[in-house]
Kinemage of the C-alpha trace (Angstrom):
@kinemage 1
@onewidth
@group {chain A} dominant
@subgroup {mainchain}
@vectorlist {calphas} color= white
{ca met a 1} P 64.304 103.526 70.376
{ca tyr a 2} L 65.823 102.747 73.763
{ca asn a 3} L 66.536 106.396 74.552
{ca asn a 4} L 62.851 107.311 74.322
{ca ile a 5} L 61.536 104.701 76.765
{ca lys a 6} L 59.695 106.156 79.765
{ca leu a 7} L 61.068 104.543 82.908
{ca asp a 8} L 59.068 104.333 86.123
{ca lys a 9} L 58.794 101.875 88.978
{ca ser a 10} L 55.536 100.405 87.675
{ca leu a 11} L 57.704 98.267 85.355
{ca tyr a 12} L 58.579 96.206 88.449
{ca ser a 13} L 54.918 95.527 89.249
{ca ile a 14} L 53.641 93.880 86.073
{ca thr a 15} L 52.201 90.477 86.996
{ca gly a 16} L 54.128 87.569 85.511
{ca lys a 17} L 56.971 89.719 84.171
{ca thr a 18} L 60.367 90.699 85.503
{ca phe a 19} L 61.605 94.254 85.070
{ca thr a 20} L 63.770 93.218 82.118
{ca gln a 21} L 60.911 91.310 80.465
{ca ala a 22} L 58.679 94.363 80.786
{ca leu a 23} L 61.445 96.523 79.371
{ca glu a 24} L 62.075 94.092 76.505
{ca gln a 25} L 58.420 94.346 75.534
{ca leu a 26} L 58.824 98.108 75.167
{ca asp a 27} L 62.242 97.871 73.533
{ca pro a 28} L 62.764 94.470 71.819
{ca ser a 29} L 66.394 93.413 71.387
{ca glu a 30} L 65.598 91.971 67.953
{ca asn a 31} L 65.275 95.536 66.659
{ca tyr a 32} L 69.015 96.065 67.132
{ca ala a 33} L 70.305 93.129 65.081
{ca gly a 34} L 73.271 94.220 62.987
{ca thr a 35} L 73.813 97.471 64.931
{ca glu a 36} L 76.461 98.433 67.463
{ca leu a 37} L 73.897 97.683 70.205
{ca ala a 38} L 73.457 94.057 69.155
{ca gly a 39} L 74.308 91.769 72.069
{ca leu a 40} L 72.970 94.158 74.706
{ca asp a 41} L 69.644 93.455 76.386
{ca ser a 42} L 67.087 96.150 77.141
{ca phe a 43} L 68.502 96.861 80.618
{ca glu a 44} L 72.061 97.192 79.314
{ca arg a 45} L 70.851 99.603 76.653
{ca gln a 46} L 69.344 101.768 79.397
{ca leu a 47} L 72.693 101.813 81.193
{ca lys a 48} L 74.221 103.036 77.953
{ca arg a 49} L 71.452 105.621 77.580
{ca phe a 50} L 72.288 107.178 80.945
{ca asn a 51} L 76.033 106.578 80.495
{ca ile a 52} L 76.306 104.437 83.629
{ca lys a 53} L 79.450 102.307 83.724
{ca val a 54} L 79.149 99.510 86.298
{ca ser a 55} L 82.638 98.000 85.947
{ca gly a 56} L 86.141 98.770 84.800
{ca glu a 57} L 88.786 101.248 85.846
{ca asn a 58} L 86.592 104.293 85.220
{ca cys a 59} L 83.303 102.864 86.492
{ca asp a 60} L 80.816 105.287 87.999
{ca arg a 61} L 79.811 105.807 91.605
{ca val a 62} L 76.549 104.562 93.101
{ca glu a 63} L 75.098 108.085 92.994
{ca lys a 64} L 75.207 108.063 89.178
{ca phe a 65} L 72.032 105.962 89.204
{ca phe a 66} L 70.255 108.769 91.080
{ca ala a 67} L 71.174 111.591 88.713
{ca ser a 68} L 67.554 111.564 87.512
{ca ser a 69} L 64.264 110.018 88.549
{ca glu a 70} L 64.321 107.747 85.488
{ca ser a 71} L 67.868 106.438 85.925
{ca ala a 72} L 67.047 105.712 89.578
{ca val a 73} L 64.516 103.137 88.331
{ca leu a 74} L 67.438 101.071 86.999
{ca phe a 75} L 69.131 100.695 90.395
{ca pro a 76} L 67.039 97.811 91.780
{ca glu a 77} L 67.656 95.752 88.623
{ca tyr a 78} L 71.397 96.451 88.868
{ca val a 79} L 71.316 95.257 92.481
{ca arg a 80} L 69.277 92.162 91.595
{ca arg a 81} L 71.538 91.190 88.699
{ca thr a 82} L 74.690 91.653 90.737
{ca ile a 83} L 73.350 89.601 93.655
{ca lys a 84} L 72.286 86.884 91.219
{ca ala a 85} L 75.738 86.901 89.630
{ca gly a 86} L 77.203 86.239 93.087
{ca met a 87} L 74.716 83.424 93.612
{ca asn a 88} L 75.618 81.838 90.288
{ca glu a 89} L 79.338 81.973 91.029
{ca ala a 90} L 78.895 80.130 94.349
{ca ser a 91} L 76.237 77.686 93.147
{ca ile a 92} L 76.868 73.961 92.694
{ca leu a 93} L 73.387 73.474 91.240
{ca pro a 94} L 74.373 73.521 87.529
{ca glu a 95} L 76.524 70.472 88.255
{ca ile a 96} L 73.915 68.417 90.126
{ca val a 97} L 70.409 69.448 88.979
{ca ala a 98} L 68.885 67.648 85.990
{ca ala a 99} L 65.868 69.927 85.488
{ca ser a 100} L 64.468 73.242 86.702
{ca ser a 101} L 60.849 74.361 86.800
{ca tyr a 102} L 58.734 77.171 88.225
{ca thr a 103} L 55.576 77.257 90.294
{ca asp a 104} L 53.373 80.047 91.588
{ca ser a 105} L 52.378 77.945 94.591
{ca ile a 106} L 53.935 77.807 98.074
{ca asp a 107} L 54.570 74.077 97.790
{ca phe a 108} L 55.024 71.405 95.135
{ca arg a 109} L 54.813 67.679 94.523
{ca gly a 110} L 57.772 66.330 92.608
{ca leu a 111} L 57.841 63.328 90.300
{ca thr a 112} L 59.386 59.978 91.168
{ca val a 113} L 60.518 57.456 88.546
{ca thr a 114} L 60.779 53.741 89.381
{ca ala a 115} L 61.684 51.010 86.889
{ca ala a 116} L 60.797 47.349 87.534
{ca gly a 117} L 61.268 44.087 85.671
{ca ser a 118} L 63.520 42.926 82.850
{ca asp a 119} L 63.479 44.550 79.425
{ca ile a 120} L 63.680 41.117 77.809
{ca val a 121} L 60.102 40.047 77.127
{ca asp a 122} L 58.842 36.656 75.986
{ca gln a 123} L 56.266 36.479 73.210
{ca ser a 124} L 52.858 37.392 74.628
{ca gly a 125} L 54.604 38.219 77.914
{ca ser a 126} L 53.791 41.166 80.125
{ca leu a 127} L 55.765 44.311 79.506
{ca pro a 128} L 57.943 45.653 82.335
{ca val a 129} L 56.776 48.951 83.767
{ca thr a 130} L 58.526 52.226 84.502
{ca ala a 131} L 56.227 54.063 86.865
{ca val a 132} L 56.124 57.850 87.040
{ca lys a 133} L 54.182 59.132 90.022
{ca leu a 134} L 53.639 62.301 91.966
{ca ala a 135} L 55.411 62.295 95.298
{ca gln a 136} L 53.154 61.130 98.100
{ca asn a 137} L 53.474 64.357 100.060
{ca ala a 138} L 53.800 67.958 98.966
{ca lys a 139} L 56.972 69.824 99.917
{ca ala a 140} L 56.957 73.408 101.040
{ca leu a 141} L 59.248 75.730 99.124
{ca thr a 142} L 61.962 77.355 101.211
{ca lys a 143} L 62.543 81.103 101.276
{ca phe a 144} L 66.156 82.263 101.503
{ca ala a 145} L 66.554 85.941 102.329
{ca arg a 146} L 69.055 88.413 103.668
{ca lys a 147} L 69.119 92.149 104.304
{ca leu a 148} L 72.139 94.357 103.707
{ca ser a 149} L 72.139 97.381 105.995
{ca cys a 150} L 73.736 100.364 104.270
{ca ser a 151} L 72.567 103.959 104.219
{ca tyr a 152} L 72.608 105.841 100.945
{ca glu a 153} L 75.028 108.337 102.463
{ca ser a 154} L 77.536 105.574 103.198
{ca val a 155} L 77.544 104.088 99.687
{ca arg a 156} L 76.713 106.971 97.335
{ca lys a 157} L 80.383 107.797 96.662
{ca gln a 158} L 81.495 104.172 96.303
{ca arg a 159} L 82.547 102.912 92.898
{ca leu a 160} L 79.961 100.534 91.436
{ca glu a 161} L 82.538 97.804 90.868
{ca ala a 162} L 83.536 97.853 94.557
{ca phe a 163} L 79.900 98.006 95.665
{ca gly a 164} L 79.223 95.108 93.312
{ca val a 165} L 81.730 92.973 95.212
{ca ile a 166} L 79.625 93.440 98.370
{ca leu a 167} L 76.425 92.557 96.527
{ca lys a 168} L 78.024 89.458 94.983
{ca ala a 169} L 79.201 88.356 98.425
{ca leu a 170} L 75.617 88.693 99.636
{ca gly a 171} L 74.445 86.546 96.749
{ca ala a 172} L 77.162 83.954 97.410
{ca gln a 173} L 76.052 83.674 101.041
{ca leu a 174} L 72.469 83.002 99.943
{ca ser a 175} L 73.674 80.517 97.353
{ca arg a 176} L 75.600 78.477 99.916
{ca ser a 177} L 72.381 78.112 101.919
{ca val a 178} L 70.544 76.952 98.780
{ca asn a 179} L 73.395 74.486 98.133
{ca ala a 180} L 72.951 73.106 101.652
{ca leu a 181} L 69.248 72.453 101.058
{ca ala a 182} L 70.010 70.676 97.781
{ca val a 183} L 72.636 68.459 99.432
{ca ser a 184} L 70.292 67.632 102.318
{ca glu a 185} L 67.434 66.686 99.982
{ca leu a 186} L 69.651 64.526 97.791
{ca ala a 187} L 71.161 62.594 100.699
{ca asp a 188} L 67.887 62.181 102.574
{ca gly a 189} L 66.763 58.563 102.773
{ca val a 190} L 69.844 57.137 101.017
{ca thr a 191} L 71.443 54.162 102.778
{ca glu a 192} L 75.125 54.884 103.327
{ca ser a 193} L 77.955 52.543 102.437
{ca thr a 194} L 81.118 52.696 104.555
{ca thr a 195} L 84.826 52.460 103.798
{ca ala a 196} L 86.909 49.804 105.530
{ca gly a 197} L 89.336 52.390 106.918
{ca ser a 198} L 89.034 55.812 108.484
{ca ser a 199} L 90.701 57.578 105.554
{ca ile a 200} L 89.827 57.669 101.884
{ca thr a 201} L 91.778 55.593 99.361
{ca tyr a 202} L 91.737 55.569 95.583
{ca ala a 203} L 90.265 52.067 95.714
{ca asp a 204} L 87.396 53.443 97.827
{ca leu a 205} L 86.674 56.079 95.176
{ca ala a 206} L 86.711 53.541 92.366
{ca glu a 207} L 84.482 51.100 94.260
{ca phe a 208} L 82.054 53.899 95.149
{ca trp a 209} L 81.839 54.960 91.502
{ca ala a 210} L 81.212 51.372 90.400
{ca ser a 211} L 78.498 50.889 93.056
{ca met a 212} L 76.059 52.936 90.966
{ca gln a 213} L 75.258 50.090 88.630
{ca asp a 214} L 72.109 51.315 86.865
{ca his a 215} L 73.273 54.911 86.438
{ca asp a 216} L 76.435 56.780 85.558
{ca met a 217} L 77.928 58.608 88.538
{ca thr a 218} L 78.997 61.930 87.034
{ca val a 219} L 79.574 64.026 90.173
{ca met a 220} L 80.931 63.451 93.665
{ca leu a 221} L 80.264 66.056 96.368
{ca cys a 222} L 82.498 66.206 99.430
{ca ser a 223} L 83.593 68.534 102.226
{ca pro a 224} L 86.678 70.749 101.696
{ca ala a 225} L 88.757 68.617 104.096
{ca leu a 226} L 87.873 65.381 102.317
{ca met a 227} L 88.559 67.064 98.976
{ca ala a 228} L 92.070 67.864 100.188
{ca asp a 229} L 92.595 64.209 101.164
{ca ile a 230} L 91.403 63.053 97.741
{ca leu a 231} L 93.679 65.487 95.914
{ca ala a 232} L 96.601 64.218 97.988
{ca leu a 233} L 96.148 60.661 96.643
{ca ser a 234} L 99.023 59.752 94.355
{ca glu a 235} L 96.640 58.552 91.638
{ca met a 236} L 95.102 62.026 91.363
{ca lys a 237} L 98.337 63.561 90.081
{ca tyr a 238} L 97.369 62.351 86.627
{ca cys a 239} L 94.387 64.718 86.680
{ca val a 240} L 96.388 67.938 86.978
{ca ser a 241} L 96.304 68.631 83.235
{ca asp a 242} L 92.504 68.297 83.175
{ca phe a 243} L 92.222 70.802 86.034
{ca met a 244} L 94.548 73.244 84.277
{ca ala a 245} L 92.425 72.986 81.125
{ca ser a 246} L 88.908 73.127 82.582
{ca gly a 247} L 89.231 74.369 86.165
{ca lys a 248} L 87.394 71.252 87.360
{ca val a 249} L 88.773 68.356 89.375
{ca lys a 250} L 88.007 65.002 87.770
{ca thr a 251} L 88.961 61.485 88.681
{ca pro a 252} L 90.913 59.483 86.067
{ca tyr a 253} L 87.604 57.852 85.091
{ca gly a 254} L 85.879 61.185 84.472
{ca val a 255} L 83.831 61.941 87.602
{ca thr a 256} L 83.786 65.620 88.586
{ca ile a 257} L 84.612 66.157 92.270
{ca ile a 258} L 83.085 69.269 93.853
{ca lys a 259} L 83.845 70.532 97.336
{ca ser a 260} L 81.019 72.007 99.371
{ca ser a 261} L 80.831 72.973 103.028
{ca ala a 262} L 77.218 71.761 102.902
{ca val a 263} L 78.407 68.136 102.808
{ca glu a 264} L 78.871 66.480 106.182
{ca glu a 265} L 82.507 65.880 107.122
{ca gly a 266} L 83.797 62.453 106.112
{ca lys a 267} L 81.085 61.801 103.508
{ca leu a 268} L 80.912 61.592 99.730
{ca ile a 269} L 77.685 62.016 97.776
{ca gly a 270} L 77.709 60.439 94.327
{ca ile a 271} L 75.188 61.738 91.775
{ca asp a 272} L 74.052 60.955 88.268
{ca ala a 273} L 73.436 64.592 87.413
{ca ser a 274} L 71.437 63.705 84.299
{ca cys a 275} L 68.473 62.306 86.251
{ca ala a 276} L 68.917 62.706 90.016
{ca ala a 277} L 67.183 65.934 91.009
{ca glu a 278} L 64.725 68.649 90.039
{ca met a 279} L 64.900 72.214 91.291
{ca val a 280} L 61.604 74.081 91.674
{ca tyr a 281} L 61.608 77.887 91.826
{ca gly a 282} L 58.863 79.819 93.525
{ca thr a 283} L 60.582 83.080 92.576
{ca asp a 284} L 63.776 84.209 90.949
{ca val a 285} L 66.003 86.571 92.941
{ca val a 286} L 63.784 89.387 94.228
{ca val a 287} L 64.769 92.758 95.714
{ca asp a 288} L 62.622 95.420 97.365
{ca phe a 289} L 62.530 97.827 94.418
{ca asp a 290} L 60.402 100.532 96.057
{ca lys a 291} L 62.913 101.311 98.815
{ca leu a 292} L 65.890 101.115 96.482
{ca ile a 293} L 64.509 103.704 94.106
{ca ser a 294} L 64.387 106.204 96.971
{ca thr a 295} L 67.763 107.835 97.622
{ca gln a 296} L 67.076 107.542 101.347
{ca asn a 297} L 67.106 103.735 101.392
{ca asp a 298} L 68.897 102.264 104.409
{ca glu a 299} L 68.730 98.594 103.511
{ca ile a 300} L 68.822 96.168 100.592
{ca ala a 301} L 66.546 93.161 101.069
{ca cys a 302} L 66.773 90.226 98.680
{ca ser a 303} L 65.256 86.772 98.580
{ca val a 304} L 64.737 83.652 96.478
{ca ile a 305} L 62.199 80.851 96.985
{ca cys a 306} L 62.971 77.308 95.834
{ca gly a 307} L 62.877 73.605 96.642
{ca phe a 308} L 64.294 70.272 95.443
{ca ser a 309} L 63.070 66.769 94.799
{ca lys a 310} L 64.772 63.526 93.794
{ca leu a 311} L 63.585 62.235 90.455
{ca thr a 312} L 65.084 58.798 89.892
{ca glu a 313} L 65.607 55.967 92.331
{ca gly a 314} L 69.236 54.887 92.654
{ca ala a 315} L 70.718 58.038 91.073
{ca val a 316} L 72.240 59.170 94.395
{ca lys a 317} L 74.735 57.239 96.570
{ca val a 318} L 76.378 58.168 99.872
{ca leu a 319} L 79.767 56.943 101.139
{ca ala a 320} L 80.919 57.529 104.734
{ca leu a 321} L 84.440 57.041 106.098
{ca gly a 322} L 84.748 54.152 108.572
{ca glu a 323} L 85.676 54.560 112.200
């Protein structure tokens, strides 16, 4: 049972396994089907074991994790999960990435897909070819990292929910940097089209959407200022009910518009999210567990390693406002 598991920091050091995966091996969630603990993973069951409440009106203080040497082992995973939650909340990647994969290398070579010829073939004619190739050059993965300076004495009496807000903000800051890399990689090498005027019109949006002839433009990325201009267009008033229902801004023809400070001012990036990009992880979110288990820690260091590649030719378009 979960309350008999021996916790120590070696669970963070098992090659090829996260802390939770190592814990799940010792305490499989499938054993709790049909019980009051169903729906909790192995880490959440350990929080219950040590009666640590991480949210809500009566949530515990940071020092609750350090009431024993075993409960202290849970603190790095709490920090990692909370930082990752902040990253997920600020991430635009679920809206623009078609596939995700992992590598244990420091670089990767993505795939490129190019289709040529007509699909209509005469009898005994040559078949058209869709070529799938490795990218010509390998790309180095990028490490995103940040350190939060905070002595144990300064945070030990803080409520975990309030401390979690700080950790989520740290994760959101990292995520915005990851977003910027994704936007840069997607726009790289794409020939821009330009509007006739210096401000965006609804006709410009419609023409931009239609310019992606061989793919379906599902997402448009733009800067916050350009997003405001788009929302001010009279035609967009018909989309208010969709926003109220889903929380997403869509054009009348169904394209999701996402604002991101990573997009250059005055530009729109159109994406067919079903086939445009692959995200490659070198690591998931990582924290320095050894220092965090000690009650004398004075910093929280976290990092994630990842990279991006474009998969399909023509699945990304860029529109720039005219002079």
